[in-house]
VEXDREN-2710 file (C-alpha; in Angstrom, 1 decimal):
% VEXDREN-2710
k/r/px/py/pz
1/UNK/33.6/4.3/23.8
2/UNK/31.9/1.0/25.7
3/UNK/28.8/1.6/23.6
4/UNK/31.2/1.8/20.3
5/UNK/33.0/-1.4/21.2
6/UNK/30.0/-2.9/21.8
7/UNK/28.5/-2.5/18.4
8/UNK/31.7/-3.4/17.0
9/UNK/31.1/-6.8/18.6
10/UNK/27.5/-7.4/18.1
11/UNK/28.5/-7.0/14.7
12/UNK/31.1/-9.7/14.8
13/UNK/28.7/-11.9/16.7
14/UNK/26.3/-11.3/13.9
15/UNK/28.8/-12.5/11.2
16/UNK/29.5/-15.6/13.2
17/UNK/25.7/-16.5/13.6
18/UNK/25.6/-15.8/9.6
19/UNK/28.5/-18.3/9.2
20/UNK/26.6/-20.8/11.3
21/UNK/24.0/-21.0/8.7
22/UNK/21.8/-18.0/10.8
23/UNK/18.8/-17.3/8.1
24/UNK/18.9/-14.4/6.0
25/UNK/16.1/-12.9/3.7
26/UNK/17.1/-13.1/0.0
27/UNK/18.7/-10.2/-1.5
28/UNK/15.4/-9.2/-4.0
29/UNK/13.3/-8.5/-0.5
30/UNK/15.2/-6.1/1.1
31/UNK/14.2/-2.4/1.4
32/UNK/17.4/-0.2/0.8
33/UNK/19.4/-0.8/3.8
34/UNK/16.7/-1.0/6.4
35/UNK/17.0/-4.3/7.0
36/UNK/20.6/-3.3/8.0
37/UNK/20.0/-0.6/10.3
38/UNK/17.4/-1.9/12.4
39/UNK/19.3/-4.1/14.6
40/UNK/21.5/-1.1/15.0
41/UNK/18.7/1.1/16.1
42/UNK/17.4/-1.9/18.4
43/UNK/21.5/-2.0/20.1
44/UNK/21.1/1.8/20.2
45/UNK/18.0/1.5/22.5
46/UNK/19.6/-1.4/24.7
47/UNK/22.7/1.7/25.7
48/UNK/19.8/3.9/26.0
49/UNK/18.5/1.8/29.4
50/UNK/21.4/0.8/30.1
51/UNK/22.6/4.3/31.0
52/UNK/19.2/4.8/32.8
53/UNK/19.9/2.0/34.7
54/UNK/23.2/3.7/35.7
55/UNK/22.0/7.0/36.4
56/UNK/19.1/5.2/39.3
57/UNK/21.8/2.9/40.7
58/UNK/24.7/5.0/40.8
59/UNK/23.9/8.4/40.6
60/UNK/20.8/9.1/42.7
61/UNK/18.4/9.4/39.2
62/UNK/14.8/8.2/38.3
63/UNK/13.7/5.9/36.3
64/UNK/13.5/8.6/32.9
65/UNK/15.8/10.0/30.1
66/UNK/19.3/11.3/30.5
67/UNK/19.3/15.2/30.2
68/UNK/21.8/15.0/27.7
69/UNK/20.0/15.2/24.8
70/UNK/22.4/12.8/22.9
71/UNK/22.5/10.3/25.6
72/UNK/18.3/10.4/25.2
73/UNK/18.2/10.3/21.6
74/UNK/19.9/7.0/21.9
75/UNK/16.8/5.7/22.9
76/UNK/13.6/8.1/21.6
77/UNK/15.7/8.7/18.2
78/UNK/16.1/5.0/17.3
79/UNK/12.1/4.7/18.2
80/UNK/11.5/7.6/16.3
81/UNK/13.1/5.6/13.4
82/UNK/11.3/2.3/13.8
83/UNK/8.2/4.3/13.4
84/UNK/9.6/5.6/10.1
85/UNK/10.7/1.9/9.2
86/UNK/6.3/1.1/9.9
87/UNK/5.5/4.0/7.9
88/UNK/8.1/2.9/4.9
89/UNK/7.4/-0.8/4.8
90/UNK/3.6/-0.3/5.0
91/UNK/2.9/2.2/2.3
92/UNK/2.6/0.1/-0.6
93/UNK/-0.4/-1.3/1.2
94/UNK/-1.7/2.3/1.5
95/UNK/-1.0/2.7/-2.3
96/UNK/-2.9/-0.1/-3.0
97/UNK/-6.2/1.5/-1.4
98/UNK/-8.8/0.0/0.9
99/UNK/-10.5/-2.3/-1.1
100/UNK/-7.6/-3.9/-2.6
101/UNK/-5.6/-4.8/0.5
102/UNK/-6.4/-8.3/2.0
103/UNK/-7.2/-6.5/5.7
104/UNK/-7.7/-10.3/7.1
105/UNK/-4.1/-11.3/6.2
106/UNK/-2.9/-8.0/7.4
107/UNK/-3.6/-8.9/10.2
108/UNK/-3.3/-12.2/11.3
109/UNK/0.2/-12.3/9.9
110/UNK/0.7/-9.2/12.2
111/UNK/-0.3/-11.0/15.5
112/UNK/1.8/-14.1/14.5
113/UNK/4.6/-11.7/14.0
114/UNK/4.3/-9.3/17.2
115/UNK/2.4/-11.0/19.8
116/UNK/4.2/-14.5/20.5
117/UNK/7.4/-12.9/21.2
118/UNK/5.5/-11.0/23.8
119/UNK/3.8/-13.8/25.4
120/UNK/7.7/-15.8/25.7
121/UNK/8.9/-12.2/27.4
122/UNK/6.1/-12.1/30.0
123/UNK/6.5/-15.4/31.0
124/UNK/9.8/-15.1/31.9
125/UNK/9.2/-11.7/33.6
126/UNK/6.7/-13.9/35.5
127/UNK/9.2/-16.4/36.5
128/UNK/11.8/-13.9/37.4
129/UNK/9.1/-12.4/39.7
130/UNK/8.6/-15.8/41.1
131/UNK/12.0/-16.4/41.5
132/UNK/12.7/-13.4/43.5
133/UNK/9.6/-12.9/45.9
134/UNK/8.6/-16.5/45.6
135/UNK/4.6/-15.1/44.8
136/UNK/2.7/-17.2/42.4
137/UNK/-0.1/-16.1/40.1
138/UNK/-3.3/-15.0/41.2
139/UNK/-6.9/-14.3/40.5
140/UNK/-5.9/-11.0/39.4
141/UNK/-2.5/-12.2/37.4
142/UNK/-4.6/-13.0/33.9
143/UNK/-5.8/-9.5/33.4
144/UNK/-2.4/-8.0/34.5
145/UNK/-0.5/-10.6/31.9
146/UNK/-3.0/-9.7/29.1
147/UNK/-2.3/-5.9/29.6
148/UNK/0.8/-6.6/29.2
149/UNK/0.2/-9.2/26.2
150/UNK/-2.0/-6.7/24.2
151/UNK/0.7/-4.0/25.2
152/UNK/-2.2/-1.6/26.5
153/UNK/-0.1/-1.2/29.4
154/UNK/2.3/-2.9/31.8
155/UNK/0.5/-3.1/35.5
156/UNK/2.4/-4.5/38.3
157/UNK/2.6/-8.6/37.5
158/UNK/1.9/-10.4/40.9
159/UNK/2.1/-7.3/42.7
160/UNK/5.6/-6.9/41.9
161/UNK/6.6/-2.7/42.0
162/UNK/7.6/-1.6/38.6
163/UNK/7.2/-4.9/36.8
164/UNK/7.9/-2.7/33.6
165/UNK/11.4/-2.8/34.3
166/UNK/12.3/-5.9/33.5
167/UNK/11.4/-4.9/30.2
168/UNK/12.5/-1.9/30.0
169/UNK/9.0/-0.8/29.3
170/UNK/8.9/-0.6/26.2
171/UNK/5.6/-2.0/25.1
172/UNK/4.5/1.1/24.7
173/UNK/6.1/2.0/21.2
174/UNK/4.4/-1.1/20.6
175/UNK/0.5/0.1/21.7
176/UNK/1.5/2.9/19.2
177/UNK/2.6/0.3/16.3
178/UNK/-1.2/-1.1/17.0
179/UNK/-2.4/2.3/16.6
180/UNK/-1.4/2.4/13.1
181/UNK/-2.1/-0.7/12.3
182/UNK/-5.7/-0.4/13.1
183/UNK/-6.3/3.0/12.8
184/UNK/-3.7/5.0/10.5
185/UNK/-3.2/2.2/7.9
186/UNK/-6.9/1.6/7.4
187/UNK/-7.8/5.0/6.7
188/UNK/-5.0/6.0/4.7
189/UNK/-5.7/2.9/2.5
190/UNK/-9.7/5.0/2.4
191/UNK/-7.9/8.3/2.2
192/UNK/-6.0/7.0/-0.7
193/UNK/-9.1/6.0/-2.9
194/UNK/-10.3/9.1/-2.5
195/UNK/-7.4/11.4/-3.4
196/UNK/-6.5/8.9/-6.5
197/UNK/-10.8/9.7/-7.4
198/UNK/-9.8/13.5/-7.3
199/UNK/-6.8/13.2/-9.5
200/UNK/-4.3/14.2/-6.2
201/UNK/-1.0/12.6/-6.3
202/UNK/-0.5/10.3/-3.6
203/UNK/2.0/11.8/-2.1
204/UNK/-0.6/13.9/-0.5
205/UNK/-1.8/11.3/2.0
206/UNK/1.4/11.2/4.0
207/UNK/2.1/15.0/3.2
208/UNK/-1.5/15.2/5.2
209/UNK/-0.7/13.3/8.0
210/UNK/2.7/15.0/8.5
211/UNK/1.0/18.2/8.5
212/UNK/-2.4/17.0/11.0
213/UNK/0.5/15.4/13.3
214/UNK/2.3/18.7/13.6
215/UNK/-1.1/20.8/13.9
216/UNK/-2.7/18.6/16.9
217/UNK/0.7/19.1/18.5
218/UNK/0.5/22.3/18.1
219/UNK/-3.1/22.7/19.2
220/UNK/-2.4/20.2/22.5
221/UNK/0.5/21.9/23.6
222/UNK/-1.7/25.1/24.2
223/UNK/-4.6/22.8/26.0
224/UNK/-2.1/20.8/27.9
225/UNK/-4.0/18.0/26.8
226/UNK/-1.7/15.1/25.7
227/UNK/-1.2/14.3/21.8
228/UNK/-1.6/10.8/21.7
229/UNK/-0.6/9.1/18.5
230/UNK/-0.8/12.4/16.9
231/UNK/3.1/12.8/18.2
232/UNK/4.7/9.9/16.5
233/UNK/2.3/10.4/13.4
234/UNK/4.8/12.8/11.5
235/UNK/7.2/10.2/11.8
236/UNK/4.9/7.3/10.3
237/UNK/4.3/10.1/7.4
238/UNK/8.1/10.2/7.0
239/UNK/8.3/7.0/6.6
240/UNK/5.8/6.8/3.7
241/UNK/7.4/10.2/2.3
242/UNK/10.4/8.4/1.8
243/UNK/9.0/5.5/0.0
244/UNK/7.5/7.9/-2.2
245/UNK/10.4/10.3/-3.0
246/UNK/12.5/7.1/-3.3
247/UNK/9.7/5.8/-6.3
248/UNK/10.5/9.1/-8.0
249/UNK/12.8/9.0/-11.3
250/UNK/16.7/9.1/-10.3
251/UNK/16.0/9.5/-6.5
252/UNK/17.1/6.5/-5.3
253/UNK/20.3/7.2/-7.2
254/UNK/21.0/10.2/-5.8
255/UNK/20.0/9.7/-2.2
256/UNK/22.1/6.4/-2.3
257/UNK/25.1/7.7/-3.7
258/UNK/28.2/7.2/-1.0
259/UNK/28.7/10.7/-0.2
260/UNK/25.4/11.0/0.8
261/UNK/26.4/8.5/4.0
262/UNK/28.6/11.5/5.5
263/UNK/26.3/14.0/4.9
264/UNK/22.9/11.8/6.8
265/UNK/25.8/11.0/9.3
266/UNK/26.5/14.2/9.8
267/UNK/23.2/15.4/10.3
268/UNK/21.8/12.8/12.4
269/UNK/24.5/13.7/15.1
270/UNK/23.3/17.1/14.8
271/UNK/19.7/16.2/15.1
272/UNK/20.3/13.8/18.2
273/UNK/22.3/17.0/20.2
274/UNK/19.7/19.6/18.8
275/UNK/16.9/18.3/21.1
276/UNK/15.7/15.4/23.5
277/UNK/13.6/13.9/20.9
278/UNK/12.9/13.3/17.3
279/UNK/9.4/14.5/17.2
280/UNK/10.0/18.2/16.5
281/UNK/13.0/20.7/15.4
282/UNK/15.1/17.6/15.3
283/UNK/12.7/15.3/12.4
284/UNK/14.1/17.2/9.5
285/UNK/17.6/15.4/10.2
286/UNK/15.9/12.3/11.4
287/UNK/13.9/11.9/8.1
288/UNK/16.6/12.5/6.1
289/UNK/19.3/9.9/7.3
290/UNK/16.2/7.6/6.8
291/UNK/15.5/8.5/3.3
292/UNK/19.1/7.9/2.9
293/UNK/19.2/4.2/4.2
294/UNK/15.9/3.5/2.5
295/UNK/17.4/4.7/-0.8
296/UNK/19.9/2.1/-0.1
297/UNK/22.7/4.0/1.3
298/UNK/25.3/1.7/2.7
299/UNK/27.1/4.1/4.8
300/UNK/30.5/2.5/3.9
301/UNK/29.4/-1.2/3.9
302/UNK/28.0/-1.0/7.7
303/UNK/24.4/-1.7/7.1
304/UNK/25.0/-3.7/4.0
305/UNK/26.8/-6.2/5.7
306/UNK/25.9/-9.7/6.8
307/UNK/26.3/-9.1/10.5
308/UNK/24.3/-6.3/10.1
309/UNK/21.5/-8.2/8.7
310/UNK/21.9/-10.9/11.1
311/UNK/21.3/-8.1/13.8
312/UNK/18.1/-6.6/12.1
313/UNK/16.7/-9.7/12.1
314/UNK/17.2/-10.3/15.5
315/UNK/16.0/-6.4/16.3
316/UNK/12.5/-7.4/17.7
317/UNK/14.1/-10.0/20.1
318/UNK/16.9/-7.2/21.2
319/UNK/14.3/-4.7/21.8
320/UNK/11.8/-7.0/23.9
321/UNK/14.7/-9.3/25.7
322/UNK/16.8/-6.2/26.3
323/UNK/15.4/-4.6/29.7
324/UNK/15.3/-8.4/31.4
325/UNK/19.0/-8.6/31.2
326/UNK/19.5/-5.6/32.1
327/UNK/17.2/-5.7/35.3
328/UNK/18.9/-9.4/36.2
329/UNK/22.6/-7.4/36.0
330/UNK/21.5/-4.2/38.1
331/UNK/19.2/-6.4/40.5
332/UNK/19.9/-10.2/40.8
333/UNK/23.8/-9.7/40.5
334/UNK/24.2/-6.5/42.5
335/UNK/26.9/-8.8/44.3
336/UNK/29.1/-8.6/41.1
337/UNK/28.8/-4.7/40.1
338/UNK/27.7/-3.0/43.5
339/UNK/31.7/-2.8/44.3
340/UNK/32.6/-1.7/40.6
341/UNK/33.5/1.9/40.0
342/UNK/31.4/3.6/37.6
343/UNK/34.0/4.1/34.6
344/UNK/34.5/0.2/34.6
345/UNK/31.3/-0.9/35.0
346/UNK/30.3/0.9/31.3
347/UNK/32.6/-1.8/30.1
348/UNK/29.4/-4.3/31.1
349/UNK/27.6/-2.5/28.4
350/UNK/29.6/-4.9/25.9
351/UNK/28.5/-8.6/27.8
352/UNK/25.4/-7.1/28.1
353/UNK/24.9/-6.7/24.7
354/UNK/26.4/-9.8/23.4
355/UNK/24.6/-12.0/25.4
356/UNK/21.3/-10.1/24.5
357/UNK/22.2/-10.8/21.0
358/UNK/22.6/-14.2/21.6
359/UNK/19.5/-15.1/23.2
360/UNK/17.8/-13.2/20.5
361/UNK/19.1/-15.0/17.8
362/UNK/17.8/-18.1/19.5
363/UNK/14.7/-16.4/20.0
364/UNK/14.4/-15.5/16.6
365/UNK/15.1/-19.3/15.2
366/UNK/12.7/-20.9/18.4
367/UNK/9.6/-18.4/18.5
368/UNK/9.6/-15.7/15.8
369/UNK/10.3/-17.7/12.5
370/UNK/7.9/-20.4/13.2
371/UNK/5.5/-18.1/14.2
372/UNK/5.7/-16.0/11.0
373/UNK/5.6/-19.4/9.1
374/UNK/2.6/-20.4/11.2
375/UNK/1.2/-16.9/10.4
376/UNK/1.6/-17.5/6.4
377/UNK/0.1/-20.8/6.7
378/UNK/-3.0/-19.9/8.5
379/UNK/-3.4/-16.8/5.5
380/UNK/-2.8/-19.2/2.9
381/UNK/-5.6/-21.5/4.2
382/UNK/-7.8/-18.5/4.5
383/UNK/-7.3/-16.3/1.9
384/UNK/-4.9/-17.7/-0.4
385/UNK/-3.5/-13.7/-0.6
386/UNK/-0.1/-12.6/-1.5
387/UNK/1.8/-12.3/1.5
388/UNK/4.3/-9.5/0.7
389/UNK/4.9/-6.6/3.0
390/UNK/3.3/-8.6/5.6
391/UNK/5.5/-11.2/7.6
392/UNK/8.1/-9.0/9.5
393/UNK/9.7/-6.4/7.6
394/UNK/10.2/-4.5/10.5
395/UNK/10.8/-4.3/14.3
396/UNK/7.3/-4.8/15.5
397/UNK/7.8/-3.2/15.1
398/UNK/9.5/-2.2/17.0
END
C-alpha cells in the first residue's frame, strides 16, 4: 500500500512540476505511451531496492533479490521493460540499414545522454564516502572512477567496501545498454541490409535475435557458463518486434483499444508472480504489456497524463540517484530509522520517492538537458545529420 501511495504522490509531484514549467517533449515526438511508462518503471526499481534494504537491515538477509517473485520483478521486470524500450526506440536505425545510419552522430548523442549524469553520480558518491570515512582520493581512484563511469563495473571507491550500494549497483544495466549500442545495433543494421537484399521481411532480424538469445541461454544452461548479453537479447528483440507489429495495418488500433489495458495489466501481474525474472516463462506477458503501451494504450490515462510524462523525463535520474538516497536513509540516518517498527518504516518509501523525484527533476534541468543539447550541437557541427531517434528517448537507458 505504501508503494502504491508513493506512485500516486510521485505523479502528483509530476503534475506540480509540469504546472511550474518543467519541459516536456511535444506530442508529435512521443512514442505511444512509452514516455509515460518509463517513470513508473524507474519508481518500481526504487521500491525494489527499498525492499532489499529492509531485507538486509531488518530481516538479517543479504543484498540480493527478494525471494517473492512479485517483489523481485519490481526490479528485474522493470529493467526488462527498459531493455524492450531500448530495442523499440533504436529499431528505426536498424531498419535504415548500416550504410544509411550516421553512426558518429548516434554515438556522440549517446555519450552526452548517458555519461554526464553518471559523472555527477560518481562525484556525489565519492563525496559521501569522503564524509563518512575521512578518506581522500589516492592514486588508485582515477581508475576506479573511470570503471564506474564506463559502467564496466563498480569496484570500491576510496577503498570503501560495497561502494556500489550507494547507487544500488544499477550500472550493470547500463553496461548491457552499451553492448547493445556497440554490438547489437550495428550488427543488426548490417543484417537488415542482407535480408533486404534477399527479399526477406524486416521482422526476420528481431525474430532471429530473439531465437538466438533463447538458443544460447538453453545451450549455456547445459555448460554452466553465463550467457551474458544473450540473456537480455530476447528483451531487446521484443521491443523491436513491438515496433514491427505496431506498424502493421490496423495493429496500433487493435492494441491501443481501451479493452487491451486491463488484459495487459492482468497479464503483467501474472507474469510477475510466475517467475523471478522476465527472461524466460514470464517474457510473453511482459512483451504483450509492452506492445500495448507502445501501440498507445493509455491504461485509463495513467501513462498519458502530464505527471507521468514528467516522471518519464526524470526516469534516468531516478534510476541513477535513488540508490544514493536509500543509502543515506539506511546508513547515515540510522538514528532516525533504527527504532521504528518495520511496518511503519515501510511508509518511508513515500519520502524516498518524493525526494528522489525532486532531485532527479533538478538534475534533468541542470545536467541532462544541457548535456543533450551539447551533444546535438556537436552532431550538427560535425555531420549535420538529423537527430531524430538519437537524443535520449530511453531511460539510458535505463
